[in-house]
C-alpha positions in Angstrom: -35.5 203.3 -48.0 -32.4 205.3 -48.7 -32.5 208.8 -50.1 -29.7 209.3 -52.7 -30.5 212.6 -54.6 -27.9 214.1 -56.8 -25.7 216.7 -55.2 -27.5 220.0 -54.8 -30.7 218.6 -56.2 -34.2 219.0 -54.6 -37.5 217.8 -55.7 -38.6 220.9 -57.6 -41.8 219.3 -59.1 -44.2 217.0 -57.4 -44.3 213.5 -58.8 -47.4 213.4 -61.0 -47.0 209.9 -62.5 -45.2 206.6 -62.0 -43.4 204.2 -64.4 -42.6 200.7 -63.3 -40.4 198.0 -64.7 -42.3 194.8 -64.4 -40.2 191.6 -64.0 -38.2 191.5 -60.8 -39.7 194.8 -59.7 -43.4 193.8 -59.2 -42.7 190.1 -58.8 -39.8 187.6 -58.7 -39.5 186.4 -62.3 -36.1 184.8 -61.7 -37.5 182.7 -58.9 -40.4 181.7 -61.1 -38.0 180.7 -63.9 -35.8 178.6 -61.6 -38.9 176.8 -60.2 -40.1 176.2 -63.8 -36.7 174.8 -64.8 -36.9 172.4 -61.8 -40.3 171.2 -63.1 -38.9 170.7 -66.6 -35.9 168.6 -65.5 -38.1 166.5 -63.2 -40.3 165.7 -66.2 -37.1 164.6 -68.0 -36.1 162.4 -65.0 -33.1 164.6 -64.1 -32.2 166.8 -61.2 -30.2 169.7 -62.6 -32.7 172.6 -62.8 -30.1 175.2 -61.9 -28.1 174.0 -64.9 -31.0 174.5 -67.2 -31.6 177.9 -65.7 -28.0 178.9 -66.4 -28.7 178.7 -70.1 -31.2 181.5 -69.7 -28.5 183.7 -68.2 -26.4 183.6 -71.4 -26.7 186.2 -74.1 -26.9 183.6 -76.9 -30.7 183.4 -77.2 -32.2 185.8 -74.8 -33.4 185.7 -71.2 -36.8 184.1 -72.0 -36.2 182.2 -75.3 -37.2 178.6 -75.6 -34.0 178.1 -77.6 -32.3 177.8 -74.2 -34.2 174.7 -73.5 -33.3 173.2 -76.9 -29.6 173.9 -76.3 -29.8 172.3 -72.9 -31.4 169.1 -74.5 -28.9 169.0 -77.4 -25.8 169.3 -75.2 -27.1 166.4 -73.0 -28.0 164.4 -76.1 -31.6 164.2 -75.0 -33.9 163.5 -78.0 -35.9 166.6 -78.8 -38.6 164.9 -80.8 -41.7 165.5 -78.7 -39.6 166.2 -75.6 -38.8 169.7 -76.6 -42.4 170.8 -77.1 -43.4 169.2 -73.8 -40.6 170.9 -72.0 -41.5 174.3 -73.4 -45.1 173.9 -72.4 -44.1 172.8 -68.8 -41.7 175.7 -68.6 -44.3 178.3 -69.7 -47.1 176.9 -67.5 -45.0 176.6 -64.4 -43.3 179.9 -64.8 -46.6 181.7 -64.9 -48.0 179.7 -62.0 -45.1 180.6 -59.7 -45.3 184.4 -60.5 -46.6 186.2 -57.4 -46.2 189.8 -56.3 -43.5 190.8 -53.9 -44.7 191.6 -50.4 -46.4 195.0 -50.2 -46.7 195.5 -54.0 -50.4 194.8 -54.4 -51.3 197.0 -51.4 -49.0 199.8 -52.6 -50.2 199.8 -56.2 -53.8 199.7 -55.2 -53.4 202.6 -52.8 -51.5 204.7 -55.4 -54.2 204.0 -58.0 -56.9 205.1 -55.5 -55.0 208.3 -54.8 -55.1 209.1 -58.5 -51.5 208.5 -59.7 -51.3 207.6 -63.4 -49.1 204.5 -63.6 -47.4 202.8 -66.5 -45.3 199.7 -67.3 -42.1 199.7 -69.4 -40.9 196.2 -69.9 -38.6 194.2 -72.2 -41.2 191.3 -72.1 -43.5 190.9 -75.1 -47.1 192.0 -75.0 -48.6 188.5 -74.7 -46.3 187.6 -71.7 -46.8 191.0 -70.1 -50.6 190.7 -70.2 -50.5 187.1 -68.8 -48.3 188.2 -65.9 -50.2 191.3 -65.0 -53.5 189.4 -65.1 -52.0 186.6 -63.0 -51.1 189.2 -60.3 -54.3 191.1 -60.7 -52.5 194.2 -61.8 -53.7 194.8 -65.4 -56.5 197.2 -64.6 -54.1 199.3 -62.4 -52.0 200.6 -65.3 -52.9 203.3 -67.7 -50.1 202.5 -70.1 -48.1 199.3 -70.9 -45.1 199.6 -73.2 -43.6 196.3 -74.4 -40.6 195.5 -76.5 -42.6 194.1 -79.5 -44.8 197.2 -79.6 -42.0 199.8 -79.5 -39.5 197.6 -81.4 -36.7 198.6 -78.9 -35.5 197.2 -75.7 -34.1 199.0 -72.7 -31.7 200.7 -72.1 -32.7 202.4 -75.3 -34.6 205.6 -74.5 -37.5 204.9 -76.9 -39.6 202.7 -74.5 -39.5 205.3 -71.8 -40.3 208.1 -74.3 -43.2 206.1 -75.7 -44.6 205.8 -72.2 -44.2 209.5 -71.5 -46.0 210.4 -74.7 -48.8 207.9 -74.1 -49.4 209.3 -70.6 -48.9 212.9 -71.8 -46.5 213.7 -68.9 -43.1 215.5 -68.7 -40.0 213.6 -67.5 -39.5 216.0 -64.5 -42.9 214.9 -63.2 -42.3 211.2 -63.3 -40.7 208.6 -61.0 -39.4 205.3 -62.5 -39.2 202.3 -60.2 -36.9 199.5 -61.5 -34.5 196.8 -60.4 -31.8 197.2 -63.2 -29.2 200.0 -62.9 -28.2 199.6 -66.6 -31.7 199.1 -68.2 -33.9 201.2 -65.9 -32.0 203.7 -63.8 -29.3 205.0 -66.2 -31.5 205.6 -69.2 -34.2 207.3 -67.1 -31.7 209.6 -65.4 -30.4 210.6 -68.9 -34.0 211.5 -69.8 -34.5 213.6 -66.7 -36.8 211.1 -65.0 -36.3 210.6 -61.3 -35.5 207.0 -60.3 -36.1 204.6 -57.4 -33.9 201.5 -57.5 -35.8 198.4 -56.4 -32.8 196.8 -54.7 -35.0 194.0 -53.4 -35.5 192.6 -56.9 -31.9 192.8 -58.1 -30.2 189.5 -57.7 -26.8 191.2 -58.1 -27.4 194.0 -55.6 -24.8 192.6 -53.2 -22.1 192.9 -55.8 -22.7 196.5 -56.6 -20.8 199.3 -54.9 -23.4 201.9 -55.7 -26.3 202.6 -57.9 -26.9 206.2 -59.2 -30.6 206.3 -58.4 -32.3 209.1 -56.6 -33.9 206.7 -54.1 -33.3 203.1 -53.1 -36.2 200.8 -52.1 -35.8 197.7 -50.0 -39.6 197.1 -50.1 -42.2 198.4 -52.4 -44.3 199.8 -49.5 -41.6 202.4 -49.0 -42.6 204.1 -52.2 -45.4 206.3 -50.7 -42.8 207.9 -48.4 -40.8 209.0 -51.5 -43.9 210.5 -53.0 -44.7 212.5 -49.9 -41.1 213.8 -49.9 -41.4 214.9 -53.5 -44.7 216.6 -53.2 -47.9 216.9 -51.2 -49.6 213.5 -50.7 -52.8 212.8 -52.6 -55.8 212.0 -50.6 -58.3 211.1 -53.3 -58.7 210.1 -56.9 -58.8 212.7 -59.7 
């Protein structure tokens, strides 16, 4: 863990609550997507799963849209009648199957819940997908608040998703720590709101290309999070 507080800043208030990004912070969604794409192309008798995944990286349809699969099929002149629906089903099923928590996440979240920290999720995923993923990892019962893009009608880095979570948890920004893998969608908007931030570098596939990230803390493993909480206030020893 690296400490990277702003110049002259100290932790004036103990951390009373935690907000987490979900995808690529709690588990490797990108890895699950790539594995799902490999399953789709094998079903099609092809061997270009990375090519299919590249369509999900464009801004044309969105990072999780099935339209990326349709575009892949169309550009390769693969008939979509029947094939498209089957490919989408395979993609969704396998993506969820491959989602597993990063090392240390389950143990850390469970311990923090036991210590009495209110915890929330702020994600650009829709409510249905969010619920399925949290249930798959066994995390759904650990969170007091889940804010999804279809509920708040805004995606990060807009401030509204974070403000919605703060309101739902009845907590002030200065008392919250946000843990997320995206400098643009997690770290920057939270710093603008006065929320302290921990950059989940382990989940950022572009971390090696970044010169610096303006987060208060940097995590290389989720199990480093309790050390931050001790630094920012007295450790909790029991539930509320």
